[in-house]
FITOR-207338 format. One record per atom (N, C-alpha, C): z, x, y; atom name; residue number from 0. Coordinates in nm, 3 decimals. Layout:
<pts>
[[Z, X, Y], CA, NUM]
...
</pts>
This chain:
<pts>
[[-0.003, 0.068, -0.127], N, 0]
[[0.020, -0.044, -0.036], CA, 0]
[[-0.027, 0.123, 0.118], C, 0]
[[-0.109, 0.065, 0.205], N, 1]
[[-0.100, 0.135, 0.324], CA, 1]
[[0.037, 0.098, 0.462], C, 1]
[[0.064, 0.227, 0.512], N, 2]
[[0.160, 0.201, 0.580], CA, 2]
[[0.101, 0.177, 0.718], C, 2]
[[0.173, 0.091, 0.838], N, 3]
[[0.148, 0.042, 0.990], CA, 3]
[[0.270, 0.114, 1.008], C, 3]
[[0.228, 0.156, 1.159], N, 4]
[[0.279, 0.234, 1.225], CA, 4]
[[0.317, 0.165, 1.376], C, 4]
[[0.392, 0.079, 1.480], N, 5]
[[0.334, 0.053, 1.600], CA, 5]
[[0.337, 0.127, 1.673], C, 5]
[[0.214, 0.116, 1.742], N, 6]
[[0.182, 0.205, 1.887], CA, 6]
[[0.284, 0.246, 2.010], C, 6]
[[0.352, 0.326, 2.052], N, 7]
[[0.367, 0.352, 2.173], CA, 7]
[[0.281, 0.296, 2.301], C, 7]
[[0.328, 0.253, 2.415], N, 8]
[[0.207, 0.250, 2.524], CA, 8]
[[0.231, 0.384, 2.596], C, 8]
[[0.065, 0.387, 2.604], N, 9]
[[-0.006, 0.493, 2.659], CA, 9]
[[-0.157, 0.523, 2.575], C, 9]
[[-0.108, 0.533, 2.467], N, 10]
[[-0.219, 0.551, 2.367], CA, 10]
[[-0.343, 0.491, 2.364], C, 10]
[[-0.474, 0.542, 2.389], N, 11]
[[-0.565, 0.503, 2.356], CA, 11]
[[-0.722, 0.511, 2.307], C, 11]
[[-0.798, 0.436, 2.251], N, 12]
[[-0.865, 0.478, 2.185], CA, 12]
[[-0.991, 0.506, 2.287], C, 12]
[[-1.037, 0.594, 2.327], N, 13]
[[-1.185, 0.649, 2.429], CA, 13]
[[-1.272, 0.679, 2.364], C, 13]
[[-1.378, 0.527, 2.430], N, 14]
[[-1.525, 0.604, 2.417], CA, 14]
[[-1.580, 0.601, 2.547], C, 14]
[[-1.727, 0.696, 2.502], N, 15]
[[-1.792, 0.701, 2.590], CA, 15]
[[-1.954, 0.672, 2.604], C, 15]
[[-2.016, 0.632, 2.646], N, 16]
[[-2.147, 0.601, 2.604], CA, 16]
[[-2.203, 0.612, 2.739], C, 16]
[[-2.367, 0.578, 2.747], N, 17]
[[-2.431, 0.581, 2.890], CA, 17]
[[-2.405, 0.545, 2.978], C, 17]
[[-2.340, 0.420, 2.972], N, 18]
[[-2.249, 0.331, 3.094], CA, 18]
[[-2.139, 0.430, 3.128], C, 18]
[[-2.071, 0.456, 3.101], N, 19]
[[-1.910, 0.494, 3.114], CA, 19]
[[-1.850, 0.509, 3.014], C, 19]
[[-1.697, 0.494, 3.047], N, 20]
[[-1.573, 0.511, 2.979], CA, 20]
[[-1.518, 0.371, 2.967], C, 20]
[[-1.476, 0.368, 2.842], N, 21]
[[-1.371, 0.286, 2.798], CA, 21]
[[-1.250, 0.285, 2.707], C, 21]
[[-1.138, 0.202, 2.770], N, 22]
[[-1.038, 0.260, 2.676], CA, 22]
[[-0.966, 0.120, 2.645], C, 22]
[[-0.960, 0.113, 2.504], N, 23]
[[-0.889, 0.043, 2.454], CA, 23]
[[-0.743, 0.064, 2.370], C, 23]
[[-0.629, -0.035, 2.395], N, 24]
[[-0.517, 0.094, 2.397], CA, 24]
[[-0.453, 0.049, 2.234], C, 24]
[[-0.410, 0.143, 2.197], N, 25]
[[-0.383, 0.124, 2.024], CA, 25]
[[-0.260, 0.075, 2.015], C, 25]
[[-0.260, -0.024, 1.928], N, 26]
[[-0.167, -0.100, 1.918], CA, 26]
[[-0.068, -0.097, 1.794], C, 26]
[[-0.133, 0.003, 1.735], N, 27]
[[-0.056, 0.032, 1.547], CA, 27]
[[-0.154, 0.100, 1.541], C, 27]
[[-0.117, 0.193, 1.424], N, 28]
[[-0.133, 0.335, 1.318], CA, 28]
[[-0.130, 0.267, 1.203], C, 28]
[[-0.234, 0.368, 1.140], N, 29]
[[-0.248, 0.319, 0.990], CA, 29]
[[-0.218, 0.450, 0.925], C, 29]
[[-0.141, 0.481, 0.841], N, 30]
[[-0.121, 0.592, 0.777], CA, 30]
[[-0.273, 0.650, 0.659], C, 30]
[[-0.324, 0.732, 0.660], N, 31]
[[-0.475, 0.737, 0.555], CA, 31]
[[-0.471, 0.906, 0.512], C, 31]
[[-0.615, 0.933, 0.500], N, 32]
[[-0.638, 1.050, 0.438], CA, 32]
[[-0.787, 1.079, 0.476], C, 32]
[[-0.795, 1.181, 0.535], N, 33]
[[-0.950, 1.229, 0.603], CA, 33]
[[-1.015, 1.307, 0.449], C, 33]
[[-1.110, 1.334, 0.467], N, 34]
[[-1.244, 1.349, 0.367], CA, 34]
[[-1.185, 1.476, 0.307], C, 34]
[[-1.072, 1.578, 0.379], N, 35]
[[-1.035, 1.684, 0.249], CA, 35]
[[-0.899, 1.634, 0.196], C, 35]
[[-0.813, 1.522, 0.206], N, 36]
[[-0.658, 1.517, 0.132], CA, 36]
[[-0.595, 1.501, 0.232], C, 36]
[[-0.601, 1.570, 0.361], N, 37]
[[-0.507, 1.584, 0.464], CA, 37]
[[-0.446, 1.449, 0.478], C, 37]
[[-0.303, 1.430, 0.526], N, 38]
[[-0.261, 1.291, 0.615], CA, 38]
[[-0.335, 1.305, 0.732], C, 38]
[[-0.335, 1.159, 0.796], N, 39]
[[-0.400, 1.107, 0.943], CA, 39]
[[-0.340, 0.987, 0.998], C, 39]
[[-0.326, 1.005, 1.118], N, 40]
[[-0.306, 0.832, 1.101], CA, 40]
[[-0.416, 0.762, 1.236], C, 40]
[[-0.490, 0.654, 1.166], N, 41]
[[-0.583, 0.609, 1.178], CA, 41]
[[-0.514, 0.484, 1.292], C, 41]
[[-0.588, 0.493, 1.420], N, 42]
[[-0.593, 0.370, 1.536], CA, 42]
[[-0.605, 0.183, 1.522], C, 42]
[[-0.576, 0.165, 1.539], N, 43]
[[-0.607, -0.060, 1.559], CA, 43]
[[-0.589, -0.057, 1.713], C, 43]
[[-0.681, -0.143, 1.721], N, 44]
[[-0.709, -0.176, 1.829], CA, 44]
[[-0.736, -0.381, 1.838], C, 44]
[[-0.724, -0.404, 1.942], N, 45]
[[-0.726, -0.597, 1.927], CA, 45]
[[-0.898, -0.563, 1.905], C, 45]
[[-0.889, -0.706, 1.832], N, 46]
[[-0.995, -0.744, 1.782], CA, 46]
[[-1.063, -0.863, 1.857], C, 46]
[[-1.030, -0.882, 1.971], N, 47]
[[-1.048, -0.974, 2.046], CA, 47]
[[-0.997, -1.120, 2.011], C, 47]
[[-1.057, -1.180, 2.149], N, 48]
[[-0.939, -1.305, 2.104], CA, 48]
[[-0.997, -1.432, 2.009], C, 48]
[[-0.904, -1.447, 1.909], N, 49]
[[-0.946, -1.479, 1.752], CA, 49]
[[-0.978, -1.456, 1.642], C, 49]
[[-0.976, -1.301, 1.685], N, 50]
[[-0.988, -1.199, 1.569], CA, 50]
[[-0.839, -1.145, 1.587], C, 50]
[[-0.856, -1.059, 1.425], N, 51]
[[-0.746, -0.959, 1.374], CA, 51]
[[-0.744, -0.791, 1.450], C, 51]
[[-0.665, -0.743, 1.437], N, 52]
[[-0.677, -0.630, 1.468], CA, 52]
[[-0.774, -0.536, 1.416], C, 52]
[[-0.840, -0.484, 1.448], N, 53]
[[-0.971, -0.349, 1.412], CA, 53]
[[-0.897, -0.208, 1.362], C, 53]
[[-0.863, -0.184, 1.237], N, 54]
[[-0.857, -0.078, 1.195], CA, 54]
[[-0.954, 0.047, 1.240], C, 54]
[[-0.994, 0.183, 1.312], N, 55]
[[-1.070, 0.231, 1.293], CA, 55]
[[-1.112, 0.316, 1.178], C, 55]
[[-1.198, 0.354, 1.139], N, 56]
[[-1.221, 0.490, 1.021], CA, 56]
[[-1.239, 0.614, 1.102], C, 56]
[[-1.217, 0.688, 1.044], N, 57]
[[-1.224, 0.853, 1.083], CA, 57]
[[-1.428, 0.864, 1.088], C, 57]
[[-1.485, 0.801, 1.034], N, 58]
[[-1.631, 0.811, 1.022], CA, 58]
[[-1.686, 0.733, 1.183], C, 58]
[[-1.616, 0.664, 1.222], N, 59]
[[-1.637, 0.540, 1.385], CA, 59]
[[-1.638, 0.670, 1.445], C, 59]
[[-1.535, 0.813, 1.477], N, 60]
[[-1.545, 0.866, 1.587], CA, 60]
[[-1.630, 0.949, 1.583], C, 60]
[[-1.675, 0.983, 1.490], N, 61]
[[-1.816, 1.086, 1.568], CA, 61]
[[-1.934, 0.989, 1.574], C, 61]
[[-1.917, 0.887, 1.485], N, 62]
[[-2.064, 0.750, 1.502], CA, 62]
[[-2.042, 0.729, 1.667], C, 62]
[[-1.955, 0.709, 1.696], N, 63]
[[-1.945, 0.608, 1.826], CA, 63]
[[-1.876, 0.694, 1.971], C, 63]
[[-1.896, 0.801, 1.954], N, 64]
[[-1.791, 0.922, 2.026], CA, 64]
[[-1.665, 0.875, 2.122], C, 64]
[[-1.616, 0.853, 1.980], N, 65]
[[-1.466, 0.847, 2.034], CA, 65]
[[-1.389, 0.923, 2.002], C, 65]
[[-1.240, 0.892, 2.093], N, 66]
[[-1.133, 1.028, 2.099], CA, 66]
[[-1.001, 0.933, 2.108], C, 66]
[[-0.895, 0.999, 2.101], N, 67]
[[-0.744, 0.939, 2.092], CA, 67]
[[-0.720, 0.985, 2.213], C, 67]
[[-0.684, 0.917, 2.345], N, 68]
[[-0.609, 0.988, 2.435], CA, 68]
[[-0.479, 0.936, 2.458], C, 68]
[[-0.372, 0.991, 2.545], N, 69]
[[-0.271, 0.968, 2.562], CA, 69]
[[-0.254, 0.954, 2.680], C, 69]
[[-0.276, 0.845, 2.787], N, 70]
[[-0.236, 0.799, 2.909], CA, 70]
[[-0.110, 0.732, 2.989], C, 70]
[[-0.023, 0.755, 2.975], N, 71]
[[0.081, 0.664, 3.023], CA, 71]
[[0.098, 0.611, 3.158], C, 71]
[[0.051, 0.690, 3.262], N, 72]
[[0.045, 0.648, 3.358], CA, 72]
[[-0.101, 0.518, 3.435], C, 72]
[[-0.134, 0.490, 3.267], N, 73]
[[-0.258, 0.411, 3.294], CA, 73]
[[-0.214, 0.252, 3.259], C, 73]
[[-0.124, 0.264, 3.171], N, 74]
[[-0.058, 0.130, 3.185], CA, 74]
[[-0.038, 0.031, 3.256], C, 74]
[[-0.034, -0.134, 3.255], N, 75]
[[-0.031, -0.142, 3.397], CA, 75]
[[0.162, -0.144, 3.389], C, 75]
[[0.233, -0.209, 3.512], N, 76]
[[0.309, -0.209, 3.486], CA, 76]
[[0.397, -0.366, 3.447], C, 76]
[[0.513, -0.363, 3.380], N, 77]
[[0.548, -0.504, 3.355], CA, 77]
[[0.638, -0.505, 3.412], C, 77]
</pts>
């Protein structure tokens, strides 16, 4: 069974394309392994209104120019 960990505020999946930069807040992490068998954490982001969260795969980072960034000052004030 997979282990899910809640994400702290400030963690984002950053994606860039020809039109700009997009930041999706990470809402949870899923324990997984990479192609070499090493332990990694994969992020989950909101799936949109009425949809479940989306857990990204390691391959999607290369395919869609994604990276994980920590921007604590980007979060709106509560």
